[in-house]
MARPA-499350 format. One record per residue (C-alpha): residue in one letter; x, y, z. Coordinates in steps of 0.05 Angstrom, whole numbers, padded with zeros to 5 digits, always signed. Layout:
REM MARPA-499350
AXYZ;...
This chain:
REM MARPA-499350
M+00025-00601-00473;F-00038-00569-00501;L-00063-00593-00568;L-00048-00536-00617;N-00120-00519-00633;K-00140-00524-00560;R-00084-00477-00539;Y-00104-00424-00589;S-00178-00431-00572;Y-00162-00424-00498;S-00118-00362-00509;A-00171-00330-00553;K-00223-00340-00498;V-00178-00306-00447;I-00165-00247-00493;L-00240-00240-00505;L-00251-00244-00430;C-00204-00186-00418;A-00235-00146-00474;S-00305-00156-00447;F-00281-00137-00378;F-00252-00070-00398;S-00307-00052-00446;S-00358-00062-00391;R-00323-00012-00347;A-00336+00050-00388;L-00345+00109-00341;A-00372+00179-00350;T-00315+00230-00349;P-00279+00261-00316;I-00245+00205-00279;L-00205+00237-00223;L-00169+00208-00163;P-00162+00237-00112;L-00228+00273-00121;P-00221+00349-00115;Q-00255+00388-00060;S-00298+00423-00112;I-00311+00408-00185;E-00360+00437-00235;D-00367+00394-00297;H-00387+00434-00359;H-00403+00369-00397;E-00362+00391-00456;E-00295+00371-00485;S-00241+00418-00510;A-00219+00421-00582;S-00171+00365-00600;F-00097+00378-00599;G-00029+00344-00604;E+00013+00380-00552;V+00007+00425-00491;Q+00046+00489-00481;V+00056+00514-00410;V+00053+00589-00408;W+00078+00622-00343;A+00047+00687-00320;N+00109+00701-00280;H+00181+00678-00290;P+00184+00606-00267;S+00237+00582-00218;A+00285+00526-00236;L+00239+00479-00195;M+00179+00499-00237;K+00217+00492-00302;R+00235+00421-00283;A+00162+00409-00266;E+00144+00435-00336;E+00193+00387-00369;R+00164+00328-00330;F+00094+00350-00348;N+00111+00353-00422;D+00142+00284-00420;R+00080+00256-00387;V+00034+00287-00439;V+00073+00250-00492;Q+00071+00185-00451;L-00004+00189-00446;F-00013+00179-00521;N+00052+00140-00531;G+00082+00197-00571;K+00039+00182-00632;S-00004+00244-00637;S-00031+00257-00707;S-00042+00331-00692;K+00005+00390-00687;K-00048+00434-00655;R-00026+00465-00589;Y-00066+00474-00526;R-00043+00524-00474;L-00039+00514-00399;R-00031+00583-00368;V+00000+00580-00298;T+00001+00632-00244;Y+00033+00618-00177;V+00061+00652-00115;N+00129+00633-00088;D+00117+00596-00023;P+00176+00599+00027;Q+00145+00541+00065;Y+00149+00493+00007;L+00169+00423+00031;T+00142+00434+00102;P+00076+00412+00132;Q+00055+00485+00126;E+00065+00489+00050;K+00009+00518+00007;E-00021+00464-00037;H-00086+00499-00057;Y-00098+00509-00131;S-00154+00524-00179;L-00160+00497-00250;K-00206+00520-00305;I-00208+00482-00370;T-00238+00518-00431;G-00242+00501-00504;R-00171+00523-00523;D-00138+00546-00458;A-00132+00523-00386;Y-00118+00567-00326;L-00080+00540-00266;K-00074+00586-00206;A-00034+00561-00146;D-00018+00590-00078;G+00051+00559-00080;Q+00098+00512-00117;A+00064+00451-00088;G-00003+00475-00115;V+00026+00478-00185;L+00048+00405-00179;R-00020+00382-00153;G-00056+00421-00207;M-00013+00392-00263;A-00028+00322-00236;T-00102+00336-00241;F-00095+00365-00311;L-00062+00301-00335;Q-00121+00260-00309;L-00169+00304-00348;M-00136+00287-00415;H-00162+00234-00463;V-00136+00204-00526;T-00185+00206-00584;D-00196+00153-00637;K-00153+00197-00683;S-00094+00195-00635;E-00106+00266-00613;L-00116+00294-00544;T-00177+00327-00513;L-00196+00352-00444;D-00258+00351-00400;E-00281+00423-00391;V-00286+00433-00316;T-00274+00484-00262;I-00238+00457-00201;D-00220+00487-00133;D-00177+00440-00093;F-00135+00432-00031;P-00116+00373+00015;R-00154+00352+00076;F-00090+00332+00111;A-00021+00364+00108;W+00016+00298+00118;R+00000+00245+00065;G+00054+00193+00066;L+00076+00124+00045;L+00125+00082+00085;I+00170+00040+00042;D+00213-00011+00079;V+00280-00024+00045;S+00312-00059+00103;R+00279-00127+00097;H+00285-00128+00021;F+00330-00076-00011;L+00302-00035-00070;S+00343-00003-00125;V+00348+00072-00135;D+00307+00067-00199;T+00252+00029-00164;V+00247+00080-00108;K+00245+00137-00159;R+00190+00101-00197;Q+00147+00102-00134;L+00162+00176-00124;D+00137+00191-00194;A+00072+00155-00180;M+00067+00188-00111;E+00071+00257-00144;L+00015+00240-00192;M-00028+00216-00133;K-00012+00278-00091;F+00027+00244-00036;N+00077+00290-00002;V+00118+00247+00046;L+00162+00186+00035;H+00174+00153+00102;W+00237+00114+00085;H+00250+00056+00133;L+00325+00048+00126;S+00346+00003+00184;D+00318-00057+00219;G+00337-00127+00240;T+00351-00148+00168;G+00396-00093+00143;F+00424-00023+00151;R+00417+00010+00083;V+00456+00076+00082;E+00530+00084+00074;S+00563+00108+00138;H+00631+00140+00141;V+00628+00150+00216;F+00612+00076+00229;P+00640+00039+00169;K+00621-00030+00196;L+00548-00010+00184;T+00566-00011+00111;S+00614-00069+00109;I+00574-00115+00155;S+00503-00090+00170;S+00484-00075+00098;H+00498-00146+00075;G+00524-00115+00011;E+00461-00076-00006;Y+00460-00003+00012;Y+00452+00068-00016;T+00514+00110-00021;Q+00508+00178+00010;E+00508+00208-00059;Q+00450+00164-00079;V+00411+00185-00017;R+00421+00258-00035;D+00399+00244-00106;I+00335+00210-00083;V+00320+00266-00033;S+00329+00317-00088;Y+00287+00276-00137;A+00231+00273-00085;A+00236+00348-00070;D+00226+00365-00143;R+00161+00326-00139;G+00136+00360-00076;I+00153+00301-00032;R+00190+00306+00034;V+00234+00247+00054;V+00230+00229+00128;P+00283+00176+00146;E+00273+00123+00199;F+00332+00092+00238;D+00298+00049+00291;V+00326+00047+00362;P+00330+00015+00413;G+00293-00045+00385;H+00294-00074+00314;A+00369-00065+00319;L+00399-00132+00299;A+00433-00104+00236;I+00468-00050+00277;L+00487-00099+00332;E+00518-00147+00283;A+00569-00093+00269;Y+00574-00066+00340;P+00557-00123+00387;D+00582-00085+00449;L+00518-00043+00445;A+00472-00105+00450;A+00428-00123+00509;Q+00436-00197+00494;S+00488-00237+00455;V+00479-00225+00381;P+00455-00288+00344;D+00501-00311+00288;Q+00476-00327+00217;Q+00459-00399+00236;Q+00422-00379+00299;Q+00383-00325+00261;K+00345-00378+00223;N+00307-00394+00288;T+00306-00322+00314;N+00256-00266+00306;L+00301-00215+00273;N+00259-00158+00302;N+00275-00176+00374;P+00349-00158+00388;A+00354-00091+00424;M+00407-00043+00446;D+00430-00038+00518;P+00402+00029+00544;T+00447+00027+00605;N+00511+00026+00565;P+00537+00099+00559;Q+00565+00082+00491;T+00495+00068+00464;L+00472+00140+00467;S+00540+00164+00443;F+00532+00118+00382;I+00461+00143+00369;R+00484+00216+00375;S+00539+00207+00323;L+00497+00163+00277;Y+00438+00211+00277;A+00483+00270+00264;E+00513+00236+00203;M+00446+00211+00176;G+00409+00275+00193;A+00456+00315+00149;L+00434+00273+00089;F+00360+00290+00100;P+00343+00364+00103;D+00272+00352+00129;R+00262+00375+00201;Y+00227+00310+00220;F+00269+00248+00237;H+00236+00182+00255;S+00272+00145+00311;G+00227+00083+00314;G+00219+00063+00387;D+00170+00006+00375;E+00165-00066+00397;V+00221-00070+00447;L+00217-00140+00476;A+00219-00133+00552;S+00259-00197+00561;Q+00316-00167+00522;W+00328-00123+00583;T+00298-00162+00641;H+00338-00224+00624;N+00403-00185+00627;R+00430-00184+00699;H+00467-00118+00691;I+00406-00083+00661;K+00359-00112+00713;A+00405-00088+00769;F+00408-00019+00736;M+00332-00016+00734;Q+00327-00034+00808;Q+00381+00016+00827;H+00349+00073+00790;G+00276+00057+00807;Y+00251+00034+00739;R+00193-00012+00754;D+00193-00047+00686;A+00222-00046+00616;P+00172+00006+00589;A+00193+00054+00644;L+00266+00045+00625;Q+00248+00054+00552;A+00211+00118+00568;A+00273+00148+00600;F+00315+00125+00540;T+00265+00155+00491;A+00270+00222+00527;Q+00345+00221+00518;V+00340+00204+00444;Q+00291+00262+00435;K+00340+00309+00469;I+00395+00287+00421;L+00351+00300+00360;S+00328+00367+00387;E+00401+00389+00397;Q+00413+00370+00324;G+00355+00414+00300;K+00307+00356+00286;V+00236+00343+00309;M+00230+00272+00335;M+00178+00226+00306;G+00166+00156+00334;W+00117+00099+00337;D+00062+00106+00388;E+00103+00073+00443;V+00143+00138+00449;S+00080+00174+00474;E+00089+00138+00540;A+00155+00175+00552;P+00165+00244+00584;I+00177+00281+00519;P+00158+00350+00493;K+00092+00360+00460;D+00122+00375+00392;V+00144+00302+00385;V+00103+00270+00329;V+00070+00204+00349;E+00055+00154+00294;G-00004+00112+00316;W+00003+00041+00289;R-00028-00005+00342;G-00099+00022+00340;S-00140+00084+00339;K-00139+00089+00415;W-00067+00114+00409;T-00090+00171+00366;G-00137+00190+00423;T-00086+00184+00479;A-00030+00220+00441;T-00073+00278+00419;Q-00103+00282+00488;A-00031+00292+00514;G-00021+00347+00462;H+00022+00310+00412;P+00015+00318+00336;V-00004+00250+00307;V+00006+00215+00240;V-00041+00155+00234;S-00018+00090+00202;S-00066+00045+00240;G-00115+00017+00189;Y-00067+00032+00131;Y-00017-00026+00133;L-00015-00047+00060;D+00025-00110+00076;L-00038-00137+00110;L-00060-00149+00037;N-00131-00124+00048;A-00168-00099-00014;S-00177-00026-00029;P-00248-00019-00001;Q-00225-00039+00069;Y-00172+00015+00071;Y-00220+00064+00040;S-00270+00053+00096;V-00220+00076+00150;D-00215+00150+00166;P-00156+00178+00205;Y-00206+00204+00256;D-00242+00138+00264;T-00247+00095+00327;Q-00232+00025+00301;A-00253-00041+00330;N-00216-00107+00322;G-00275-00142+00288;L-00274-00203+00333;T-00333-00235+00368;P-00326-00250+00443;A-00319-00324+00426;E-00263-00310+00377;I-00226-00266+00427;E-00230-00324+00477;E-00205-00372+00423;V-00142-00332+00405;H-00129-00302+00474;P-00084-00355+00505;K-00026-00345+00456;Q-00043-00277+00429;S-00054-00235+00492;A-00003-00183+00472;L-00035-00174+00404;I-00104-00170+00436;Q-00080-00114+00480;A-00046-00078+00423;F-00100-00083+00370;S-00165-00087+00409;Q-00211-00027+00412;D-00206+00012+00477;P-00276+00005+00508;T-00268+00074+00539;A-00247+00108+00474;Q-00287+00169+00454;P-00290+00204+00386;L-00237+00257+00378;T-00256+00327+00399;P-00247+00384+00349;E-00184+00404+00388;Q-00156+00333+00381;E-00173+00330+00307;K-00131+00392+00296;L-00071+00354+00322;V-00079+00298+00270;M-00028+00320+00217;G-00049+00265+00170;A-00035+00192+00155;E+00011+00143+00122;G+00003+00078+00084;A+00056+00028+00107;L+00085-00028+00065;W+00131-00072+00105;S+00173-00115+00060;E+00178-00185+00090;L+00142-00210+00027;V+00158-00151-00018;F+00218-00147-00064;E+00242-00113-00127;K+00197-00151-00175;N+00131-00145-00138;L+00136-00077-00104;D+00093-00041-00156;T+00038-00093-00151;R+00039-00095-00075;L+00038-00019-00068;W-00009+00000-00125;P-00067+00011-00137;R-00083+00007-00063;A-00037+00066-00049;A-00081+00107-00096;T-00140+00089-00052;L-00103+00119+00008;A-00085+00180-00033;E-00159+00197-00039;R-00173+00181+00034;F-00118+00229+00056;W-00132+00285+00006;S-00206+00287-00008;A-00264+00309+00036;K-00286+00263+00092;N-00353+00249+00059;V-00320+00220-00003;R-00338+00148+00014;D-00369+00115-00047;T-00332+00048-00051;Q-00365+00027-00116;Y-00344+00091-00150;L-00273+00082-00124;E-00270+00011-00152;E-00295+00036-00219;R-00241+00089-00224;L-00181+00048-00199;P-00168+00009-00264;F-00167+00073-00305;I-00121+00108-00256;L-00075+00048-00254;D-00072+00048-00330;E-00052+00122-00329;L+00002+00109-00278;E+00027+00050-00320;R+00032+00094-00382;M+00072+00145-00342;G+00123+00096-00315;L+00094+00048-00264;N+00112-00025-00275;Y+00049-00058-00249;K+00030-00097-00312;Q+00101-00112-00332;S+00118-00137-00262;T+00056-00181-00261;Q+00072-00212-00328;E+00144-00225-00307;L+00122-00258-00243;E+00071-00301-00279;N+00123-00323-00328;I+00174-00341-00274;V+00125-00377-00228;S+00093-00416-00286;Q+00162-00432-00316;G+00144-00400-00382;R+00071-00423-00389;P+00035-00364-00357;M-00035-00364-00387;P-00070-00413-00339;L-00035-00380-00280;H-00058-00311-00305;V-00130-00335-00309;L-00126-00362-00238;T-00092-00302-00206;S-00138-00252-00241;I-00197-00279-00201;T-00163-00296-00135;I-00131-00255-00080;P-00078-00274-00028;V-00100-00290+00042;Q-00097-00229+00087;N-00075-00202+00154;Y-00007-00236+00155;A-00036-00305+00140;L+00011-00306+00080;N+00071-00290+00124;I+00054-00351+00166;L+00048-00395+00104;N+00115-00368+00081;N+00146-00408+00138;T+00129-00472+00101;Y+00139-00453+00028;D+00166-00397-00016;V+00108-00349-00022;L+00146-00301-00067;G+00153-00356-00120;S+00081-00380-00115;P+00013-00362-00144;S-00005-00327-00079;G+00056-00283-00090;V+00029-00264-00159;A-00044-00252-00142;N-00060-00180-00124;P-00105-00159-00065;D-00149-00121-00114;S-00181-00166-00167;F-00210-00120-00220;V-00238-00180-00259;G-00269-00208-00196;T-00301-00142-00177;Q-00330-00132-00246;F-00357-00204-00249;N-00392-00197-00182;E-00422-00131-00204;N-00445-00161-00271;V-00479-00219-00235;A-00514-00171-00187;R-00540-00131-00246;Y-00560-00195-00283;M-00598-00221-00223;A-00633-00153-00218;G-00660-00162-00288;E-00605-00139-00336;K-00608-00204-00377;S-00565-00176-00433;L-00505-00191-00389;E-00517-00266-00394;P-00470-00279-00453;V-00413-00241-00419;I-00423-00280-00354;E-00430-00346-00392;H-00365-00333-00429;Q-00327-00317-00364;L-00353-00381-00331;E-00331-00423-00391;V-00260-00395-00387;W-00256-00410-00312;S-00285-00480-00322;D-00235-00496-00377;N-00178-00469-00336;E-00181-00526-00286;N-00152-00576-00336;N-00105-00524-00368;Y-00076-00506-00300;A-00068-00579-00280;L-00025-00590-00342;I+00025-00535-00325;A+00025-00552-00251;K+00042-00626-00259;G+00108-00641-00223;N+00114-00570-00196;S+00098-00572-00121;T+00090-00496-00117;L+00037-00495-00171;E+00006-00559-00146;A-00006-00528-00078;V-00066-00488-00104;L-00097-00545-00144;P-00153-00552-00091;T-00172-00480-00102;V-00169-00488-00178;H-00215-00548-00172;V-00265-00509-00130;I-00266-00453-00181;G-00276-00501-00238;T-00332-00539-00202;L-00369-00476-00182;A-00362-00446-00252;R-00393-00509-00282;S-00449-00507-00230;A-00462-00434-00246;L-00464-00450-00321;K-00515-00504-00308;E-00557-00456-00267;L-00555-00405-00325;H-00582-00461-00369;H-00633-00482-00316;D-00600-00550-00312;L-00571-00551-00241;S-00600-00607-00198;D-00616-00599-00125;S-00560-00647-00105;E-00509-00610-00148;R-00532-00544-00118;A-00524-00571-00047;K-00453-00595-00062;A-00435-00528-00093;I-00463-00490-00033;K-00420-00531+00014;L-00359-00513-00026;I-00379-00440-00022;L-00389-00444+00053;K-00319-00474+00061;Q-00289-00418+00020;E-00327-00366+00061;E-00298-00398+00124;Y-00228-00389+00095;E-00244-00316+00080;H-00265-00305+00152;N-00204-00341+00178;S-00158-00288+00148;S-00205-00229+00159;N-00168-00209+00222;M-00095-00216+00240;L-00111-00252+00305;L-00154-00304+00270;A-00102-00310+00214;A-00050-00330+00266;K-00096-00384+00294;R-00142-00414+00241;K-00132-00458+00180;Q-00119-00424+00113;P-00132-00451+00043;E-00075-00491+00014;G-00030-00446-00026;G-00059-00383+00006;L-00110-00361-00047;L-00181-00335-00035;I-00232-00335-00091;A-00250-00263-00111;I-00309-00284-00155;L-00342-00323-00098;P-00398-00272-00085;G-00420-00274-00158;L-00416-00350-00161;K-00455-00355-00097;Q-00510-00310-00123;L-00516-00349-00188;I-00516-00418-00157;N-00560-00401-00098;D-00610-00368-00143;Q-00645-00329-00088;R-00649-00390-00042;S-00625-00389+00030;V-00554-00416+00035;T-00567-00440+00106;E-00614-00496+00082;Y-00553-00530+00052;H-00508-00522+00113;
């Protein structure tokens, strides 16, 4: 246990650390995300007020009245309902009824003019009203007197892409109705307009079925949405300008379905014991069984009736060829009908699935494997394996939604996602030597994720076929308690990439805004901070402060390295399951050090204080970790942070010896090697990761302080 005075001293230091962090991040207003297409800042603030009255120029529809009620609730949430003023500010709204609302052709353009006592929102459709209200909320500030005020600006705004989605996977880990709705609220505020809802996979089938009741009694494993709950969520999303596109994956990723209906399987279905040593993504349907297509026809008809959107995602990805080629009956069928390989058979099957959906009035959407099938040009291809698939699909005339580069479960930080544009040609980031190193066991991944050497930039005609993009969060390591922290704030980064102009690329400005935007989302219902605190308390067994200090300056290893570590210990109950891919404290520390080294010496006390906290935390963390193998796993990283913090303090005091500097640089080089080892999913599958799966977010700042302008290589 801590000594009493030591415990309070330590806690006070951490509180001061947080206070200094946030005070150093003051930004000029307005702070908007996504950035509008056009904004004129009048550098004035409106008169202060305590409430906002929405005044409609024309009689509002029921949809718009509900939007007004939501808006009023959020205004109250922004200042915690404690306004000291009864003054009223008016938001005057004019809009045109848009019959294409909740389609990719909906009108989202709006203009917003903020003056001293009135604001004017003009929208081309209902969606434009929702987007304009979201912007208005970001322009509001709480004064020292608990009143509200607004930045006076003139905005003209519209999205760059019509399809701006988030994929949430509820098959691998089920999420409650309230949790899904909470994400829809945040999505509305960030101007997303599509929820891609991944509802079936190897782990579970998550929608109640009356036509196939075993999908509910067996395949759901007791966790599913009733049909009434599905309708409720779809309606909830529609109110917020969000379309719900369901995904029921066939013919692969079908284990959950096949558990209930094994006669449709290409191979024998593994039982619960066998599944422990089985890739649950592999089991596939038998495409040669006439009952398979009959099943899909009936299932899609039932599920499609729950989702009014025209688009229906049928999956079609990652069908393991051996599922079919190791089945004698299927192999004979392929030979008899002239299918040269499994992809050829899948192409024919895909065409039949598309025909079923078309007959049911749906537009088929599928992962980029479907683009290899003889399907109509209106089929939407979702490119996930690399940008070359955007090129080949648009070249063939298909509309494309890009998710390549936007997989949030890779746990990359916001700047990496921000740097990827839906039109980009992406490389794999490997050197020739690294490709050779990982090639023997990773040839399939090399083929899927390598850059096509013949790829050319998209032509203007091809760009017109890119409907937009989606962030994807697969839930192998995501569950109810950490969804908000794994999805946000990085989803907000994607919101700007998908909405704002292509030349909006300032990573530093993005990182400066994200904490403020996250705070606003938190006040309006997101559970980011609460979830983090709950996880810290659970993992630390009720002594969260040292763990909080650690995870505020570390990030989890990336590119599925954490998934691999999860095979040996429980990541979800570990420090690496608590740490977020975006470390705001780490980013600010690194920035402060850069400014200090550039001559801003007034930052020295702030930096010194931070280093003292991190130095002290080594012993404090060791005390709570003793006897807890999960916490003990990251002790080597905790020791490195403490050692480097003390070395940096000595350097600030001009007291670091050459031998101490050399030892510190070697530690830094080792940590940089770990960073590189998880910088790409192919390397992450091959190379050693740090024990416990944490990378040090403050490493650049520590390196700059300790190296003190010297060349690191001289210590290598």
